[in-house]
C-alpha positions as CSV (number, residue, x, y, z in Angstrom):
1,X,11.8,-11.4,20.1
2,X,12.7,-14.8,19.3
3,X,11.2,-16.5,22.1
4,X,11.5,-20.2,21.1
5,X,12.6,-22.5,18.0
6,X,11.5,-25.5,17.4
7,X,11.8,-27.6,14.4
8,X,12.5,-31.3,13.0
9,X,14.5,-33.0,10.1
10,X,16.2,-29.5,8.7
11,X,19.5,-31.6,6.6
12,X,21.2,-33.3,9.3
13,X,19.4,-32.0,12.2
14,X,16.3,-34.3,13.5
15,X,14.4,-32.4,16.1
16,X,16.1,-29.0,17.6
17,X,14.3,-27.4,20.4
18,X,15.4,-24.3,21.6
19,X,14.7,-21.5,24.3
20,X,16.6,-17.8,23.3
21,X,17.1,-15.2,25.9
22,X,17.0,-11.2,25.6
23,X,19.9,-10.0,23.9
24,X,23.6,-11.5,22.1
25,X,22.8,-15.2,21.6
26,X,25.9,-16.6,20.3
27,X,26.1,-19.8,17.9
28,X,29.5,-21.3,18.0
29,X,30.8,-25.1,16.9
30,X,33.3,-26.9,14.5
31,X,33.2,-26.4,11.0
32,X,30.7,-28.1,9.1
33,X,28.2,-28.8,12.4
34,X,25.8,-27.0,11.1
35,X,25.5,-23.1,12.3
36,X,24.7,-21.6,9.3
37,X,21.8,-24.4,8.0
38,X,20.1,-23.8,11.3
39,X,20.1,-19.9,11.1
40,X,18.7,-20.6,7.8
41,X,16.6,-21.8,9.3
42,X,15.0,-18.9,11.9
43,X,16.1,-16.7,8.5
44,X,13.5,-18.8,6.7
45,X,11.0,-18.2,8.8
46,X,10.5,-15.0,8.2
47,X,11.1,-15.5,4.4
48,X,14.4,-13.7,3.9
49,X,15.7,-17.6,2.3
50,X,14.5,-21.0,1.6
51,X,17.9,-22.9,1.7
52,X,18.0,-24.9,4.8
53,X,14.0,-25.1,5.4
54,X,13.0,-27.7,7.9
55,X,9.8,-30.3,6.6
56,X,8.5,-28.4,10.5
57,X,9.8,-24.7,11.8
58,X,7.8,-23.0,14.5
59,X,9.3,-19.8,16.0
60,X,7.5,-18.4,18.8
61,X,8.1,-14.5,19.6
62,X,6.8,-11.4,21.2
63,X,5.1,-9.8,18.6
64,X,6.9,-6.1,17.8
65,X,6.0,-2.6,18.7
66,X,3.8,-1.1,16.1
67,X,3.5,-4.9,13.6
68,X,0.1,-4.8,12.3
69,X,-2.0,-6.0,9.3
70,X,-5.3,-5.0,7.6
71,X,-5.3,-9.0,6.5
72,X,-4.1,-11.0,9.4
73,X,-5.3,-11.3,13.0
74,X,-1.9,-10.7,15.2
75,X,-1.8,-11.1,19.2
76,X,0.8,-10.7,21.2
77,X,2.3,-13.6,21.3
78,X,3.1,-15.0,17.8
79,X,3.8,-18.6,16.2
80,X,5.0,-18.4,12.4
81,X,5.6,-21.9,11.3
82,X,7.3,-23.4,8.0
83,X,5.7,-26.6,6.4
84,X,7.8,-28.6,3.6
85,X,6.6,-31.1,2.0
86,X,6.4,-30.3,-2.1
87,X,6.9,-27.1,-1.5
88,X,7.5,-24.8,1.4
89,X,4.4,-23.7,3.3
90,X,4.1,-20.1,5.6
91,X,1.7,-19.7,8.3
92,X,1.9,-16.5,10.7
93,X,-1.1,-17.6,13.8
94,X,-2.5,-20.8,11.6
95,X,-3.1,-17.9,9.0
96,X,-2.0,-19.2,4.8
97,X,1.5,-16.5,4.4
98,X,3.0,-16.1,1.3
99,X,7.1,-15.5,1.4
100,X,6.8,-12.5,0.3
101,X,3.9,-10.7,2.5
102,X,5.6,-11.9,5.5
103,X,8.8,-10.9,4.6
104,X,7.6,-7.3,4.1
105,X,5.4,-7.9,7.5
106,X,9.0,-8.0,9.0
107,X,11.5,-6.7,6.8
108,X,11.3,-3.3,9.6
109,X,11.6,-5.8,13.0
110,X,14.3,-8.8,11.6
111,X,17.6,-7.2,10.1
112,X,20.2,-10.1,8.2
113,X,23.9,-8.1,8.0
114,X,25.6,-10.9,5.7
115,X,29.0,-10.6,3.9
116,X,27.1,-10.8,0.7
117,X,25.3,-7.8,1.3
118,X,26.4,-4.5,0.2
119,X,22.8,-2.6,1.6
120,X,22.4,-0.3,4.4
121,X,24.3,2.7,3.0
122,X,21.8,3.7,0.0
123,X,20.7,7.1,1.0
124,X,17.8,6.7,2.5
125,X,19.2,4.2,4.8
126,X,21.6,7.0,5.7
127,X,19.5,10.0,6.1
128,X,17.1,7.0,8.2
129,X,19.6,6.4,10.4
130,X,20.3,10.4,11.2
131,X,16.7,11.1,11.7
132,X,16.2,8.0,13.8
133,X,19.0,9.1,15.8
134,X,17.5,13.1,16.2
135,X,14.3,12.6,16.8
136,X,15.2,10.4,20.1
137,X,16.3,12.8,21.2
138,X,15.6,16.5,19.6
139,X,11.7,17.0,20.0
140,X,12.2,20.2,17.8
141,X,13.8,17.7,15.1
142,X,11.1,15.1,15.3
143,X,7.9,18.1,15.4
144,X,9.4,19.4,12.3
145,X,9.9,15.9,10.7
146,X,6.4,15.2,11.0
147,X,5.9,18.6,9.7
148,X,7.1,18.1,6.6
149,X,6.3,14.6,6.1
150,X,2.7,15.4,5.8
151,X,3.1,18.5,4.1
152,X,4.7,16.8,1.3
153,X,2.4,14.4,1.1
154,X,-0.1,16.6,0.4
155,X,1.9,18.6,-2.1
156,X,2.8,15.4,-3.7
157,X,-1.3,14.7,-3.7
158,X,-2.0,18.1,-4.8
159,X,0.8,17.8,-7.9
160,X,-0.5,14.5,-9.4
161,X,-4.0,16.3,-9.3
162,X,-2.0,19.6,-11.7
163,X,-0.3,16.8,-13.2
164,X,-3.8,15.2,-14.3
165,X,-5.4,18.6,-15.6
166,X,-2.4,19.2,-17.7
167,X,-3.1,15.7,-19.3
168,X,-7.1,16.4,-19.8
169,X,-6.3,19.8,-21.4
170,X,-5.1,18.2,-24.5
171,X,-8.8,15.4,-24.2
172,X,-10.2,18.9,-23.0
173,X,-11.7,20.7,-25.8
174,X,-12.9,17.2,-27.9
175,X,-14.5,16.5,-24.3
176,X,-16.1,19.7,-24.4
177,X,-17.7,19.5,-27.8
178,X,-19.0,16.3,-27.3
179,X,-20.7,17.2,-24.1
180,X,-22.1,20.5,-25.7
181,X,-23.2,18.5,-28.4
182,X,-25.1,16.0,-26.4
183,X,-27.2,18.3,-24.9
184,X,-27.7,20.8,-27.9
185,X,-29.2,17.5,-29.2
186,X,-31.6,16.5,-26.6
187,X,-32.8,20.6,-25.8
188,X,-33.4,21.1,-29.5
189,X,-36.0,17.9,-29.3
190,X,-36.8,19.3,-25.6
191,X,-38.4,16.0,-25.0
192,X,-41.7,16.0,-22.7
193,X,-41.9,12.7,-20.5
194,X,-45.8,12.4,-21.7
195,X,-45.6,13.1,-25.8
196,X,-45.0,10.1,-27.2
197,X,-48.2,8.5,-26.3
198,X,-50.2,11.9,-27.2
199,X,-48.5,12.0,-30.4
200,X,-49.1,8.4,-30.8
201,X,-52.5,8.7,-29.8
202,X,-52.5,11.4,-32.7
203,X,-51.2,9.6,-35.3
204,X,-53.7,7.0,-35.0
205,X,-56.7,8.9,-35.3
206,X,-54.8,11.2,-38.4
207,X,-54.9,7.0,-40.0
208,X,-58.3,6.5,-40.0
209,X,-59.6,10.2,-39.8
210,X,-61.7,9.5,-43.6
211,X,-62.6,7.0,-42.2
212,X,-64.7,8.5,-39.1
213,X,-65.9,11.4,-41.4
214,X,-67.8,8.8,-43.6
215,X,-69.2,7.1,-40.2
216,X,-70.2,10.4,-39.0
217,X,-72.2,11.7,-41.7
218,X,-74.0,8.1,-42.7
219,X,-74.6,8.4,-39.2
220,X,-76.0,11.9,-39.3
221,X,-78.9,10.7,-40.8
222,X,-80.6,9.1,-37.6
223,X,-81.3,13.0,-36.6
224,X,-84.3,13.8,-39.0
225,X,-85.8,10.7,-37.9
226,X,-85.8,11.8,-33.8
227,X,-89.3,13.9,-34.2
228,X,-90.8,10.9,-35.6
229,X,-90.0,8.4,-33.1
230,X,-91.1,11.0,-30.0
231,X,-94.6,11.3,-32.2
232,X,-94.6,7.6,-31.9
233,X,-93.6,8.2,-27.7
234,X,-97.2,10.3,-27.8
235,X,-99.3,8.6,-29.3
236,X,-98.0,5.1,-26.6
237,X,-98.2,7.7,-24.0
238,X,-94.7,6.5,-23.0
239,X,-92.1,9.0,-21.0
240,X,-89.6,10.1,-23.9
241,X,-87.1,11.7,-21.5
242,X,-84.6,9.0,-22.1
243,X,-84.5,8.6,-25.3
244,X,-84.3,12.2,-25.8
245,X,-81.0,12.3,-23.6
246,X,-79.9,9.8,-25.3
247,X,-80.0,11.5,-28.7
248,X,-78.9,14.8,-26.9
249,X,-75.8,13.3,-25.6
250,X,-75.5,11.4,-29.3
251,X,-75.6,14.7,-31.0
252,X,-72.9,16.4,-28.5
253,X,-70.9,13.2,-29.3
254,X,-71.1,13.7,-32.9
255,X,-70.2,18.0,-32.4
256,X,-67.0,16.6,-30.6
257,X,-66.2,14.3,-33.1
258,X,-66.3,16.8,-36.0
259,X,-64.5,19.6,-34.0
260,X,-61.3,17.0,-33.5
261,X,-62.0,16.0,-37.2
262,X,-61.2,19.7,-38.6
263,X,-58.4,19.8,-35.5
264,X,-57.0,17.4,-37.1
265,X,-57.7,18.6,-40.6
266,X,-55.0,21.2,-39.9
267,X,-52.3,19.1,-38.1
268,X,-49.3,18.6,-40.1
269,X,-49.0,14.8,-40.5
270,X,-45.5,14.1,-41.8
271,X,-44.8,16.8,-38.4
272,X,-46.5,14.8,-36.2
273,X,-44.0,11.8,-38.0
274,X,-40.6,13.3,-38.1
275,X,-41.3,14.6,-34.4
276,X,-41.8,10.5,-33.8
277,X,-38.9,10.3,-35.1
278,X,-36.6,12.2,-33.0
279,X,-38.4,10.9,-30.4
280,X,-37.5,7.4,-30.5
281,X,-34.1,8.3,-31.9
282,X,-33.4,9.5,-27.9
283,X,-35.3,6.6,-26.7
284,X,-32.5,4.2,-28.5
285,X,-30.0,6.1,-27.3
286,X,-31.1,6.5,-24.0
287,X,-33.8,4.3,-22.8
288,X,-36.5,6.5,-22.4
289,X,-36.8,9.6,-22.8
290,X,-36.8,10.2,-18.9
291,X,-32.6,9.0,-18.7
292,X,-32.6,10.9,-22.5
293,X,-33.4,14.1,-19.8
294,X,-31.6,13.1,-16.7
295,X,-28.5,12.2,-19.2
296,X,-28.8,16.0,-20.4
297,X,-28.6,17.1,-16.7
298,X,-25.5,15.5,-16.3
299,X,-23.6,16.6,-19.3
300,X,-24.9,20.2,-17.9
301,X,-23.4,19.6,-15.0
302,X,-19.8,18.4,-16.6
303,X,-19.8,20.9,-18.1
304,X,-19.7,23.1,-15.9
305,X,-16.6,21.4,-14.0
306,X,-15.1,21.5,-17.3
307,X,-15.3,25.3,-16.8
308,X,-14.3,25.4,-13.4
309,X,-10.8,23.0,-15.0
310,X,-8.7,26.4,-14.9
311,X,-9.5,27.9,-12.6
312,X,-8.9,24.4,-11.1
313,X,-5.8,24.1,-12.1
314,X,-4.5,28.3,-11.7
315,X,-5.2,27.3,-7.6
316,X,-3.2,24.1,-7.5
317,X,-0.2,26.1,-10.0
318,X,-0.2,28.7,-7.1
319,X,-1.0,26.0,-3.8
320,X,2.6,24.1,-5.3
321,X,4.2,26.7,-5.9
322,X,4.2,28.5,-2.6
323,X,4.2,24.9,-0.6
324,X,7.6,25.1,-2.8
325,X,8.6,27.8,-1.2
326,X,7.5,26.2,2.3
327,X,8.4,22.9,1.9
328,X,12.5,24.3,0.9
329,X,12.9,25.9,3.7
330,X,12.0,23.3,5.9
331,X,14.2,21.0,4.0
332,X,16.8,23.6,4.7
333,X,16.2,23.2,8.3
334,X,16.5,19.1,8.1
335,X,19.2,19.6,6.3
336,X,21.5,21.5,8.9
337,X,20.4,19.4,12.2
338,X,21.1,16.3,10.0
339,X,25.1,18.1,8.9
340,X,25.7,18.0,12.4
341,X,24.1,15.6,13.6
342,X,26.1,13.6,10.8
343,X,29.7,14.9,12.4
344,X,28.8,14.3,15.8
345,X,28.4,9.9,14.8
346,X,31.4,10.7,13.2
347,X,32.8,11.3,16.3
348,X,31.5,8.6,17.7
349,X,32.6,6.3,14.8
350,X,36.3,7.5,15.0
351,X,37.6,5.7,17.3
352,X,35.4,2.4,16.8
353,X,37.3,2.4,13.3
354,X,40.3,3.2,14.4
355,X,39.9,0.2,17.1
356,X,38.9,-1.7,13.6
357,X,42.1,-0.7,11.8
358,X,40.0,1.4,9.1
359,X,39.9,5.4,8.2
360,X,37.5,7.6,9.5
361,X,34.5,7.8,8.0
362,X,32.8,11.4,6.7
363,X,28.9,12.0,5.4
364,X,28.6,13.8,2.7
365,X,25.7,15.9,1.8
366,X,24.2,17.0,-1.7
367,X,21.3,19.0,-2.0
368,X,18.6,17.9,-4.1
369,X,14.5,18.5,-5.4
370,X,12.0,17.9,-2.6
371,X,11.2,14.4,-2.4
372,X,9.5,12.8,0.6
373,X,12.5,13.1,3.0
374,X,13.5,16.5,2.6
375,X,16.3,18.2,-0.1
376,X,19.3,16.2,1.1
377,X,21.3,12.7,-1.2
378,X,23.7,10.9,1.7
379,X,26.5,9.1,1.4
380,X,29.9,8.2,3.2
381,X,33.4,8.0,2.2
382,X,36.0,5.7,4.5
383,X,39.0,7.6,3.9
384,X,39.3,8.4,0.3
385,X,37.2,5.1,-0.3
386,X,33.4,5.6,-1.6
387,X,31.6,1.8,0.3
388,X,31.2,0.0,-3.7
389,X,35.0,-0.1,-3.2
390,X,35.6,-2.4,0.1
391,X,35.2,-5.7,0.6
392,X,32.7,-7.6,1.7
393,X,34.0,-8.0,5.5
394,X,35.0,-4.3,5.6
395,X,31.7,-3.4,4.5
396,X,29.7,-5.1,6.8
397,X,32.6,-4.0,10.1
398,X,31.6,-0.3,8.4
399,X,27.3,-0.6,9.0
400,X,27.9,-2.6,12.2
401,X,30.1,0.6,13.7
402,X,27.9,2.6,11.6
403,X,24.4,1.3,13.9
404,X,26.8,0.9,17.2
405,X,27.6,5.0,16.3
406,X,23.9,5.5,16.1
407,X,22.2,4.3,19.2
408,X,23.3,6.6,21.6
409,X,19.7,7.7,22.7
410,X,18.4,4.9,21.4
411,X,16.1,2.8,24.3
412,X,12.7,0.9,22.5
413,X,13.2,-2.3,21.1
414,X,14.4,-2.4,17.6
415,X,13.8,-5.9,16.5
416,X,16.2,-8.4,15.7
417,X,19.3,-8.5,14.4
418,X,20.9,-12.0,12.4
419,X,24.6,-11.4,12.3
420,X,27.3,-14.5,9.5
421,X,29.9,-14.6,10.7
422,X,30.5,-11.2,11.0
423,X,34.1,-11.7,13.1
424,X,35.4,-14.2,10.6
425,X,39.1,-14.3,9.5
426,X,39.7,-10.6,11.8
427,X,42.7,-9.4,13.7
428,X,42.6,-10.6,17.3
429,X,42.0,-5.9,18.2
430,X,39.6,-6.1,15.5
431,X,37.6,-9.3,16.9
432,X,37.6,-7.0,20.2
433,X,36.1,-3.4,18.9
434,X,33.6,-5.8,16.6
435,X,32.6,-7.9,19.8
436,X,32.2,-4.2,21.5
437,X,30.4,-2.8,19.5
438,X,27.7,-6.0,18.6
439,X,27.0,-5.7,22.8
440,X,26.9,-2.4,22.1
441,X,24.2,-3.3,19.5
442,X,22.4,-6.1,21.7
443,X,21.0,-3.4,23.9
444,X,18.2,-2.8,21.6
445,X,18.4,-5.8,19.7
446,X,18.0,-9.3,19.9
447,X,21.2,-10.4,18.1
448,X,21.9,-13.9,16.9
449,X,25.7,-14.6,15.9
450,X,27.2,-17.2,14.4
451,X,31.0,-16.8,15.4
452,X,34.7,-18.3,15.2
453,X,36.1,-15.4,17.7
454,X,36.6,-16.0,21.9
455,X,35.7,-12.6,22.4
456,X,31.7,-11.8,20.4
457,X,31.7,-16.1,22.4
458,X,32.3,-14.6,26.0
459,X,30.1,-11.1,25.1
460,X,27.3,-13.7,24.9
461,X,24.1,-13.4,27.3
462,X,23.4,-16.5,25.8
463,X,25.8,-19.6,24.5
464,X,25.2,-21.9,22.2
465,X,26.9,-24.8,20.9
466,X,26.5,-26.6,17.8
467,X,27.7,-30.2,17.3
468,X,28.1,-33.3,15.2
469,X,28.4,-36.8,15.9
470,X,28.8,-39.2,12.9
471,X,26.1,-37.7,10.5
472,X,23.4,-35.9,13.0
473,X,24.2,-32.2,14.6
474,X,22.9,-31.8,17.9
475,X,22.5,-27.7,19.6
476,X,23.0,-27.1,23.8
477,X,22.6,-24.4,25.2
478,X,25.9,-23.6,27.2
479,X,26.4,-23.1,31.2
480,X,29.2,-20.9,32.2
481,X,31.6,-24.5,33.1
482,X,30.7,-25.4,29.1
483,X,30.8,-21.9,27.9
484,X,34.8,-21.4,29.4
485,X,35.6,-25.2,28.2
486,X,33.8,-24.0,24.1
487,X,36.1,-20.5,24.3
488,X,39.0,-22.3,25.2
489,X,37.8,-24.8,22.5
490,X,37.8,-22.0,20.1
491,X,41.7,-20.3,21.3
492,X,43.5,-23.3,21.3
493,X,41.7,-26.3,19.2
494,X,39.8,-29.5,20.3
495,X,42.6,-30.5,23.0
496,X,42.9,-26.1,24.4
497,X,46.0,-25.7,27.0
498,X,45.6,-24.6,30.1
499,X,46.8,-21.7,29.0
500,X,44.0,-21.5,26.5
501,X,41.2,-22.5,29.8
502,X,42.9,-19.3,31.8
503,X,42.3,-16.5,28.6
504,X,38.4,-18.5,28.2
505,X,38.3,-17.9,32.1
506,X,39.7,-13.9,32.3
507,X,37.5,-13.1,28.8
508,X,34.1,-14.3,31.1
509,X,35.2,-12.1,33.7
């Protein structure tokens, strides 16, 4: 519910501050006074239009039930502000918001019916209206519809998974071939984590083996002098144990070196170099031997996943076939209830449409493949005419009648409804019927309507008159006496007769 409107510098309005009541708020006044301009400011605050935007406009409202946003912090008492300088900027609770996001946020709660707008009779809107009527009075239908929507959402997810598998099947052979090649290449080389270091050491030793052997042969002559050195120690009465120990160690080291030289003689140098080349190739591709081994395991796991794809595909196909059947059964039950409810709505509408001098409205259902709403496609005809052939005025009156007929079992607030001269250019009987329908809608909507007819003005919970003095427009909330005077003006012109005043008083009773 919109509680307050404040604006400055709006075309012919200098400053306006209004506090609104619940129910039906009617704006009247002479042509050209600024009623549509004022209404456009309200619409602009919710992202519907930028025409006639004020330099500053603030709208205070109670947060609608269900309104929530992950991007914006919303209090129970909301403030929407628009500022117009070089361009129009929007704020909600002091937070900058784009016009598009603002419109999307409030689209379920602020509805605008314009003569130029022929929306609302598409299949989705019609089915939503019938579903809302059924949900409000039939708990079994409500539960069934909830189950269908939940299962259909899962069905769509699984169908997308199957489509992805089928799409990937074209590439699957290539993926398997590539993964197999990568695994086999690494397994063929079969690298070990510390292997390269050992091979480099062997390579270094091989490059020095000849020098080692020559040096070993020359150094071995030292053992020919060993006994002479020991004799010198004995003659000098010195201990030979340290010398003997050193010579034994030297002899052992020389033997180890000879053994290594013999082993290196058996090593195939080309094999060592080739092995090092293979390891270097892996390092260049994967970063390190450890990373190559990790990549191999990942590819093996990937291959295992590919092998399960065919099984997954078969399981998904079976699930979808079964779920399609189940959803079709639930969709058929929903369709039966909808068609029965449509007959109830047709009956409720008949009286409204007769007063509007319009033929009966009929719902037409067509079975379609499964979608998020079931198996139904719905449209309406007015007599033998389709909705697309109606004039803007006829179209809006039918839409209004349909909305009025669909709220019989609804008590919770449905937000704000803004009407643009909905009763313009109609007869007296039609004006009465329109006023009755709008008054009924005002039980669940806060309605803002511009009117040039006395009947709708008389039904208002709050009556606001817009007038113009010179170049400036002004607004006034009328008391009971003022309302009678304004309704009389609508009936009889600027100087209403006593008969017009009497008729205005009777309308207000």
